[in-house]
C-alpha positions as a printed NumPy array, in Angstrom:
array([[104.989,  43.106, 100.527],
       [108.25 ,  45.125, 100.461],
       [106.492,  47.842,  98.307],
       [103.636,  48.124, 100.795],
       [105.912,  48.392, 103.78 ],
       [107.975,  51.095, 101.788],
       [104.783,  53.02 , 101.238],
       [103.716,  52.735, 105.037],
       [107.1  ,  54.011, 105.926],
       [106.919,  56.984, 103.64 ],
       [103.635,  57.897, 105.018],
       [104.739,  57.737, 108.439],
       [107.765,  59.966, 107.868],
       [105.49 ,  62.433, 105.969],
       [102.905,  62.491, 108.842],
       [105.908,  63.003, 111.44 ],
       [107.419,  65.821, 109.381],
       [104.026,  67.542, 109.085],
       [103.266,  67.028, 112.931],
       [106.704,  68.747, 113.725],
       [106.087,  71.648, 111.394],
       [102.708,  72.292, 112.703],
       [104.012,  72.466, 116.344],
       [106.702,  74.822, 115.234],
       [104.281,  77.07 , 113.609],
       [102.162,  77.304, 116.82 ],
       [105.015,  78.533, 118.685],
       [105.911,  81.101, 115.925],
       [102.277,  82.343, 115.992],
       [101.954,  82.918, 119.891],
       [100.373,  86.324, 120.429],
       [100.173,  87.893, 123.885],
       [ 98.092,  90.977, 124.843],
       [101.067,  92.864, 126.581],
       [ 98.546,  95.213, 128.258],
       [ 96.934,  92.23 , 130.29 ],
       [ 99.131,  91.247, 133.227],
       [ 97.547,  88.012, 133.605],
       [ 98.42 ,  86.9  , 129.992],
       [101.978,  88.194, 130.253],
       [102.56 ,  86.431, 133.679],
       [101.073,  83.074, 132.283],
       [103.46 ,  83.5  , 129.19 ],
       [106.331,  83.961, 131.665],
       [105.495,  80.844, 133.777],
       [104.757,  78.494, 130.624],
       [107.77 ,  79.568, 128.412],
       [111.365,  78.488, 128.364],
       [114.058,  81.246, 128.072],
       [114.713,  80.363, 124.412],
       [110.849,  80.737, 123.684],
       [110.625,  84.032, 125.354],
       [113.682,  85.208, 123.409],
       [111.984,  84.012, 120.126],
       [108.846,  85.942, 121.093],
       [110.801,  89.363, 121.759],
       [112.807,  88.812, 118.611],
       [109.612,  88.673, 116.53 ],
       [108.013,  91.573, 118.369],
       [110.955,  93.921, 119.121],
       [108.926,  97.247, 118.547],
       [106.538,  96.957, 121.616],
       [109.445,  95.965, 123.8  ],
       [111.532,  98.921, 122.541],
       [108.626, 101.192, 123.443],
       [107.902,  99.772, 126.788],
       [104.294,  98.723, 125.843],
       [102.025,  97.262, 128.603],
       [103.831,  94.676, 130.74 ],
       [106.423,  93.97 , 128.115],
       [109.042,  95.038, 130.946],
       [107.973,  91.789, 132.854],
       [109.168,  89.625, 130.092],
       [112.563,  91.296, 129.615],
       [113.036,  91.114, 133.508],
       [112.285,  87.453, 133.498],
       [114.637,  86.979, 130.676],
       [117.295,  88.926, 132.397],
       [116.919,  87.02 , 135.511],
       [117.284,  83.801, 133.736],
       [119.933,  84.687, 131.783],
       [121.974,  86.764, 134.216],
       [122.4  ,  89.281, 131.608],
       [121.147,  92.922, 131.823],
       [118.944,  93.946, 128.801],
       [119.412,  97.444, 128.177],
       [117.436,  99.622, 125.571],
       [119.315, 102.63 , 124.83 ],
       [117.104, 105.954, 124.224],
       [119.819, 108.204, 123.298],
       [123.656, 108.136, 122.665],
       [126.104, 110.777, 122.242],
       [123.409, 113.351, 122.689],
       [121.411, 111.908, 119.755],
       [118.069, 110.246, 120.101],
       [118.066, 106.781, 118.672],
       [115.318, 105.747, 116.096],
       [113.178, 102.859, 116.664],
       [114.926, 100.915, 114.206],
       [118.264, 101.726, 115.941],
       [116.734, 100.622, 119.249],
       [115.51 ,  97.368, 117.741],
       [118.958,  96.742, 116.507],
       [120.415,  96.997, 119.928],
       [117.778,  94.903, 121.524],
       [118.436,  92.288, 118.661],
       [122.231,  92.318, 119.352],
       [121.476,  91.484, 122.949],
       [118.959,  88.695, 122.068],
       [121.471,  87.105, 119.756],
       [124.05 ,  87.223, 122.588],
       [121.864,  85.496, 125.084],
       [120.759,  83.029, 122.358],
       [124.273,  82.124, 121.569],
       [125.018,  81.587, 125.303],
       [122.155,  79.267, 126.03 ],
       [122.392,  77.705, 122.409],
       [118.798,  78.736, 121.448],
       [118.004,  78.212, 117.931]])
């Protein structure tokens, strides 16, 4: 009886762990058509600040290039965090590369995530 209970408990733990990992991977695989204002607004309304930051972090390039309605997501994060988000184009007379812009955005995301204790 003890062995059966132990086996049952192990199965429950495995199922719980699998379920949690499945939910996390769904969040990580969120894709938004940044050219569709309805989709972007829906994402803004449904997502927490931390989830918006995760999305931006995984998709920095379109945010640095101002693709579609990506600015609405940045504006939403800025309002919720009371923190301005600035993506520089040039500094000291030198135009920044896309990678440098992404690094600047990443640094700001980390700062907001730290302030709001996002993982």
